TIRO-2110 file (N, C-alpha, C; in Angstrom, 1 decimal):
// TIRO-2110
-87.9, -66.9, -55.9, N, 1, A
-88.9, -66.3, -55.1, CA, 1, A
-89.9, -65.6, -56.0, C, 1, A
-91.1, -65.6, -55.6, N, 2, A
-92.1, -64.9, -56.4, CA, 2, A
-91.9, -63.4, -56.2, C, 2, A
-92.5, -62.6, -57.2, N, 3, A
-92.4, -61.2, -57.0, CA, 3, A
-93.0, -60.6, -55.7, C, 3, A
-94.0, -61.4, -55.2, N, 4, A
-94.6, -61.0, -54.0, CA, 4, A
-93.6, -60.9, -52.8, C, 4, A
-92.8, -62.0, -52.7, N, 5, A
-91.8, -62.0, -51.6, CA, 5, A
-90.6, -61.1, -52.1, C, 5, A
-90.1, -61.4, -53.2, N, 6, A
-89.0, -60.7, -53.8, CA, 6, A
-87.7, -60.7, -53.1, C, 6, A
-86.7, -60.2, -53.8, N, 7, A
-85.4, -60.1, -53.3, CA, 7, A
-85.2, -59.2, -52.1, C, 7, A
-86.0, -58.1, -52.1, N, 8, A
-85.9, -57.2, -50.9, CA, 8, A
-86.4, -57.8, -49.6, C, 8, A
-87.4, -58.6, -49.7, N, 9, A
-87.9, -59.3, -48.5, CA, 9, A
-86.9, -60.3, -48.0, C, 9, A
-86.3, -61.0, -49.0, N, 10, A
-85.3, -62.0, -48.6, CA, 10, A
-84.1, -61.3, -48.0, C, 10, A
-83.7, -60.2, -48.6, N, 11, A
-82.6, -59.4, -48.1, CA, 11, A
-82.8, -59.0, -46.6, C, 11, A
-84.0, -58.5, -46.4, N, 12, A
-84.4, -58.0, -45.0, CA, 12, A
-84.4, -59.2, -44.0, C, 12, A
-84.9, -60.3, -44.5, N, 13, A
-85.1, -61.5, -43.6, CA, 13, A
-83.8, -62.3, -43.3, C, 13, A
-82.8, -62.2, -44.2, N, 14, A
-81.6, -63.0, -44.1, CA, 14, A
-80.9, -62.8, -42.7, C, 14, A
-80.7, -61.6, -42.2, N, 15, A
-80.1, -61.4, -40.9, CA, 15, A
-80.9, -62.1, -39.7, C, 15, A
-82.2, -62.1, -39.9, N, 16, A
-83.0, -62.8, -38.9, CA, 16, A
-82.7, -64.2, -38.8, C, 16, A
-82.7, -64.9, -40.0, N, 17, A
-82.4, -66.3, -40.0, CA, 17, A
-81.0, -66.6, -39.6, C, 17, A
-80.1, -65.8, -40.0, N, 18, A
-78.7, -66.0, -39.5, CA, 18, A
-78.6, -65.9, -38.0, C, 18, A
-79.3, -64.9, -37.4, N, 19, A
-79.2, -64.8, -36.0, CA, 19, A
-79.9, -66.0, -35.3, C, 19, A
-81.0, -66.4, -35.8, N, 20, A
-81.7, -67.6, -35.2, CA, 20, A
-81.0, -68.9, -35.5, C, 20, A
-80.0, -68.9, -36.3, N, 21, A
-79.3, -70.2, -36.7, CA, 21, A
-78.4, -70.7, -35.6, C, 21, A
-78.3, -70.0, -34.5, N, 22, A
-77.5, -70.5, -33.3, CA, 22, A
-78.4, -71.0, -32.2, C, 22, A
-78.1, -72.1, -31.7, N, 23, A
-79.0, -72.8, -30.6, CA, 23, A
-79.1, -71.9, -29.4, C, 23, A
-78.1, -71.3, -29.0, N, 24, A
-78.1, -70.4, -27.8, CA, 24, A
-79.0, -69.2, -28.1, C, 24, A
-78.9, -68.6, -29.2, N, 25, A
-79.7, -67.4, -29.5, CA, 25, A
-81.1, -67.8, -29.7, C, 25, A
-81.4, -68.9, -30.3, N, 26, A
-82.8, -69.4, -30.4, CA, 26, A
-83.4, -69.7, -29.0, C, 26, A
-82.6, -70.2, -28.1, N, 27, A
-83.0, -70.4, -26.7, CA, 27, A
-83.3, -69.1, -26.0, C, 27, A
-82.5, -68.0, -26.3, N, 28, A
-82.7, -66.7, -25.7, CA, 28, A
-84.0, -66.1, -26.2, C, 28, A
-84.3, -66.3, -27.5, N, 29, A
-85.5, -65.8, -28.1, CA, 29, A
-86.7, -66.5, -27.5, C, 29, A
-86.6, -67.8, -27.4, N, 30, A
-87.6, -68.6, -26.8, CA, 30, A
-87.9, -68.1, -25.3, C, 30, A
-86.9, -67.9, -24.6, N, 31, A
-87.1, -67.4, -23.2, CA, 31, A
-87.8, -66.0, -23.2, C, 31, A
-87.3, -65.1, -24.0, N, 32, A
-87.9, -63.8, -24.1, CA, 32, A
-89.4, -63.9, -24.6, C, 32, A
-89.7, -64.8, -25.4, N, 33, A
-91.0, -65.0, -26.0, CA, 33, A
-92.0, -65.5, -24.9, C, 33, A
-91.5, -66.4, -24.0, N, 34, A
-92.3, -67.0, -23.0, CA, 34, A
-92.3, -66.1, -21.7, C, 34, A
-91.2, -65.4, -21.4, N, 35, A
-91.2, -64.7, -20.1, CA, 35, A
-91.3, -63.2, -20.2, C, 35, A
-91.4, -62.7, -21.4, N, 36, A
-91.4, -61.2, -21.5, CA, 36, A
-90.0, -60.7, -21.3, C, 36, A
-89.9, -59.3, -21.1, N, 37, A
-88.6, -58.7, -20.9, CA, 37, A
-87.9, -59.3, -19.7, C, 37, A
-86.6, -59.6, -20.0, N, 38, A
-85.8, -60.2, -18.9, CA, 38, A
-84.4, -59.6, -18.9, C, 38, A
-83.8, -59.6, -17.7, N, 39, A
-82.4, -59.1, -17.6, CA, 39, A
-81.5, -60.2, -18.0, C, 39, A
-80.2, -59.9, -18.2, N, 40, A
-79.2, -60.9, -18.5, CA, 40, A
-79.1, -61.9, -17.3, C, 40, A
-79.2, -61.4, -16.1, N, 41, A
-79.2, -62.3, -14.9, CA, 41, A
-80.4, -63.3, -15.0, C, 41, A
-81.5, -62.9, -15.4, N, 42, A
-82.7, -63.8, -15.5, CA, 42, A
-82.5, -64.7, -16.7, C, 42, A
-81.9, -64.2, -17.8, N, 43, A
-81.7, -65.1, -18.9, CA, 43, A
-80.7, -66.2, -18.7, C, 43, A
-79.8, -66.0, -17.8, N, 44, A
-78.7, -67.0, -17.5, CA, 44, A
-79.1, -67.9, -16.4, C, 44, A
-80.1, -67.5, -15.6, N, 45, A
-80.5, -68.3, -14.4, CA, 45, A
-80.8, -69.7, -14.8, C, 45, A
-80.2, -70.7, -14.1, N, 46, A
-80.5, -72.1, -14.4, CA, 46, A
-79.8, -72.6, -15.7, C, 46, A
-78.9, -71.9, -16.2, N, 47, A
-78.2, -72.3, -17.4, CA, 47, A
-76.7, -72.3, -17.2, C, 47, A
-76.0, -73.1, -18.1, N, 48, A
-74.6, -73.1, -18.0, CA, 48, A
-73.9, -72.0, -18.8, C, 48, A
-74.7, -71.2, -19.5, N, 49, A
-74.2, -70.2, -20.4, CA, 49, A
-73.9, -69.0, -19.5, C, 49, A
-72.7, -68.4, -19.7, N, 50, A
-72.3, -67.3, -18.9, CA, 50, A
-73.0, -66.0, -19.3, C, 50, A
-73.0, -65.0, -18.4, N, 51, A
-73.5, -63.7, -18.7, CA, 51, A
-72.8, -63.1, -19.9, C, 51, A
-71.5, -63.2, -20.0, N, 52, A
-70.7, -62.6, -21.1, CA, 52, A
-71.2, -63.2, -22.4, C, 52, A
-71.4, -64.6, -22.4, N, 53, A
-71.8, -65.2, -23.6, CA, 53, A
-73.2, -64.8, -24.0, C, 53, A
-74.1, -64.7, -23.1, N, 54, A
-75.5, -64.2, -23.4, CA, 54, A
-75.5, -62.8, -23.9, C, 54, A
-74.6, -62.0, -23.3, N, 55, A
-74.5, -60.6, -23.8, CA, 55, A
-74.1, -60.5, -25.3, C, 55, A
-73.1, -61.4, -25.6, N, 56, A
-72.7, -61.4, -27.0, CA, 56, A
-73.8, -61.9, -28.0, C, 56, A
-74.5, -62.9, -27.5, N, 57, A
-75.6, -63.4, -28.3, CA, 57, A
-76.7, -62.3, -28.4, C, 57, A
-77.0, -61.6, -27.4, N, 58, A
-78.0, -60.5, -27.4, CA, 58, A
-77.6, -59.4, -28.4, C, 58, A
-76.3, -59.2, -28.5, N, 59, A
-75.8, -58.2, -29.4, CA, 59, A
-76.1, -58.6, -30.8, C, 59, A
-75.9, -59.9, -31.1, N, 60, A
-76.2, -60.4, -32.5, CA, 60, A
-77.7, -60.3, -32.8, C, 60, A
-78.5, -60.7, -31.8, N, 61, A
-79.9, -60.6, -32.0, CA, 61, A
-80.4, -59.1, -32.1, C, 61, A
-79.8, -58.2, -31.4, N, 62, A
-80.1, -56.8, -31.5, CA, 62, A
-79.7, -56.3, -32.9, C, 62, A
-78.6, -56.7, -33.4, N, 63, A
-78.2, -56.3, -34.8, CA, 63, A
-79.1, -56.7, -35.8, C, 63, A
-79.8, -57.9, -35.6, N, 64, A
-80.8, -58.4, -36.5, CA, 64, A
-82.1, -57.8, -36.3, C, 64, A
-82.2, -56.9, -35.3, N, 65, A
-83.5, -56.3, -35.0, CA, 65, A
-84.5, -57.1, -34.2, C, 65, A
-84.0, -58.2, -33.6, N, 66, A
-84.9, -59.2, -33.0, CA, 66, A
-85.1, -58.8, -31.5, C, 66, A
-84.2, -58.1, -30.9, N, 67, A
-84.4, -57.7, -29.5, CA, 67, A
-84.0, -56.2, -29.3, C, 67, A
-84.4, -55.7, -28.3, N, 68, A
-84.1, -54.3, -27.9, CA, 68, A
-83.9, -54.3, -26.4, C, 68, A
-83.2, -53.3, -25.9, N, 69, A
-83.0, -53.3, -24.4, CA, 69, A
-83.3, -51.9, -23.9, C, 69, A
-83.5, -51.9, -22.6, N, 70, A
-83.7, -50.6, -21.8, CA, 70, A
-83.1, -50.8, -20.4, C, 70, A
-82.9, -49.7, -19.8, N, 71, A
-82.3, -49.7, -18.5, CA, 71, A
-83.5, -49.8, -17.5, C, 71, A
-83.3, -50.6, -16.5, N, 72, A
-84.2, -50.7, -15.4, CA, 72, A
-83.3, -50.8, -14.1, C, 72, A
-83.2, -49.7, -13.5, N, 73, A
-82.2, -49.6, -12.4, CA, 73, A
-80.8, -49.8, -12.9, C, 73, A
-80.1, -50.7, -12.3, N, 74, A
-78.7, -50.9, -12.7, CA, 74, A
-78.6, -52.0, -13.8, C, 74, A
-79.7, -52.6, -14.2, N, 75, A
-79.6, -53.7, -15.2, CA, 75, A
-80.2, -53.2, -16.5, C, 75, A
-79.7, -53.9, -17.5, N, 76, A
-80.3, -53.8, -18.9, CA, 76, A
-81.3, -54.9, -19.0, C, 76, A
-82.5, -54.6, -19.4, N, 77, A
-83.5, -55.5, -19.6, CA, 77, A
-83.8, -55.7, -21.1, C, 77, A
-83.9, -56.9, -21.6, N, 78, A
-84.0, -57.2, -23.0, CA, 78, A
-85.4, -57.7, -23.3, C, 78, A
-86.0, -57.2, -24.4, N, 79, A
-87.3, -57.7, -24.9, CA, 79, A
-87.3, -58.0, -26.3, C, 79, A
-88.1, -58.9, -26.7, N, 80, A
-88.3, -59.4, -28.1, CA, 80, A
-89.0, -58.4, -28.9, C, 80, A
-88.5, -58.2, -30.1, N, 81, A
-89.2, -57.3, -31.1, CA, 81, A
-89.9, -58.3, -32.1, C, 81, A
-91.2, -58.5, -31.8, N, 82, A
-91.9, -59.5, -32.6, CA, 82, A
-92.2, -59.1, -34.0, C, 82, A
-92.1, -57.8, -34.3, N, 83, A
-92.3, -57.4, -35.7, CA, 83, A
-91.3, -58.1, -36.7, C, 83, A
-90.0, -58.2, -36.2, N, 84, A
-89.0, -58.9, -37.1, CA, 84, A
-89.3, -60.4, -37.2, C, 84, A
-89.8, -61.0, -36.2, N, 85, A
-90.2, -62.4, -36.3, CA, 85, A
-91.3, -62.6, -37.3, C, 85, A
-92.2, -61.6, -37.2, N, 86, A
-93.4, -61.7, -38.2, CA, 86, A
-92.9, -61.6, -39.6, C, 86, A
-91.9, -60.7, -39.9, N, 87, A
-91.3, -60.6, -41.2, CA, 87, A
-90.7, -62.0, -41.7, C, 87, A
-90.0, -62.6, -40.8, N, 88, A
-89.4, -63.9, -41.1, CA, 88, A
-90.5, -64.9, -41.4, C, 88, A
-91.5, -64.9, -40.6, N, 89, A
-92.7, -65.8, -40.7, CA, 89, A
-93.3, -65.6, -42.1, C, 89, A
-93.5, -64.4, -42.5, N, 90, A
-94.1, -64.1, -43.8, CA, 90, A
-93.3, -64.7, -45.0, C, 90, A
-91.9, -64.5, -44.8, N, 91, A
-91.0, -65.1, -45.9, CA, 91, A
-91.2, -66.6, -45.9, C, 91, A
-91.2, -67.2, -44.8, N, 92, A
-91.3, -68.7, -44.7, CA, 92, A
-92.7, -69.1, -45.3, C, 92, A
-93.7, -68.4, -44.9, N, 93, A
-95.1, -68.7, -45.5, CA, 93, A
-95.1, -68.6, -47.0, C, 93, A
-94.4, -67.6, -47.5, N, 94, A
-94.4, -67.5, -49.0, CA, 94, A
-93.6, -68.6, -49.6, C, 94, A
-92.5, -69.0, -49.0, N, 95, A
-91.7, -70.1, -49.5, CA, 95, A
-92.5, -71.4, -49.5, C, 95, A
-93.2, -71.6, -48.4, N, 96, A
-94.1, -72.7, -48.3, CA, 96, A
-95.2, -72.8, -49.3, C, 96, A
-95.8, -71.6, -49.6, N, 97, A
-96.8, -71.6, -50.7, CA, 97, A
-96.2, -71.9, -52.0, C, 97, A
-95.0, -71.4, -52.3, N, 98, A
-94.3, -71.7, -53.5, CA, 98, A
-94.0, -73.2, -53.7, C, 98, A
-93.6, -73.9, -52.6, N, 99, A
-93.4, -75.3, -52.6, CA, 99, A
-94.7, -76.0, -52.8, C, 99, A
-95.8, -75.6, -52.2, N, 100, A
-97.1, -76.2, -52.4, CA, 100, A
-97.5, -76.1, -53.8, C, 100, A
-97.3, -75.0, -54.4, N, 101, A
-97.6, -74.7, -55.8, CA, 101, A
-96.8, -75.6, -56.7, C, 101, A
-95.5, -75.7, -56.5, N, 102, A
-94.6, -76.6, -57.3, CA, 102, A
-95.0, -78.0, -57.2, C, 102, A
-95.4, -78.5, -56.0, N, 103, A
-95.8, -79.9, -55.8, CA, 103, A
-97.1, -80.1, -56.5, C, 103, A
-98.0, -79.2, -56.5, N, 104, A
-99.3, -79.3, -57.2, CA, 104, A
-99.1, -79.4, -58.7, C, 104, A
-98.2, -78.6, -59.2, N, 105, A
-97.8, -78.7, -60.7, CA, 105, A
-97.3, -80.0, -61.0, C, 105, A
-96.4, -80.5, -60.1, N, 106, A
-95.8, -81.9, -60.3, CA, 106, A
-96.9, -82.9, -60.3, C, 106, A
-97.8, -82.9, -59.3, N, 107, A
-98.9, -83.8, -59.2, CA, 107, A
-99.7, -83.8, -60.5, C, 107, A
-100.1, -82.6, -61.0, N, 108, A
-100.9, -82.5, -62.2, CA, 108, A
-100.2, -83.1, -63.4, C, 108, A
-98.9, -82.8, -63.5, N, 109, A
-98.1, -83.3, -64.6, CA, 109, A
-98.1, -84.9, -64.6, C, 109, A
-97.8, -85.4, -63.4, N, 110, A
-97.8, -86.9, -63.3, CA, 110, A
-99.1, -87.5, -63.6, C, 110, A
-100.2, -86.9, -63.2, N, 111, A
-101.5, -87.5, -63.4, CA, 111, A
-101.9, -87.4, -64.9, C, 111, A
-101.3, -86.5, -65.7, N, 112, A
-101.7, -86.4, -67.1, CA, 112, A
-101.2, -87.6, -67.8, C, 112, A
END
């Protein structure tokens, strides 16, 4: 990694990528991204995933800083914390730039 991204950025982003590495959690993030804050009932509607399972996945996402919840009446409503997704995007952008740079160096070497 370049000094710009550095180990600290990778260390902060690792839990995000770990949390997003599960298909169900990725689906939950996608639903929250498209639908705004949603209750567990709304997140499980039309799905074969149980409320208990979604709750466990939301706990993992919350630990990674990707979602937060608040009470609305008797339900907990979950919302996406886009700041953490932006951190992950910046790390991926930097990795992509490093790959582009490495490929450009290889191209220049081959053409010499």
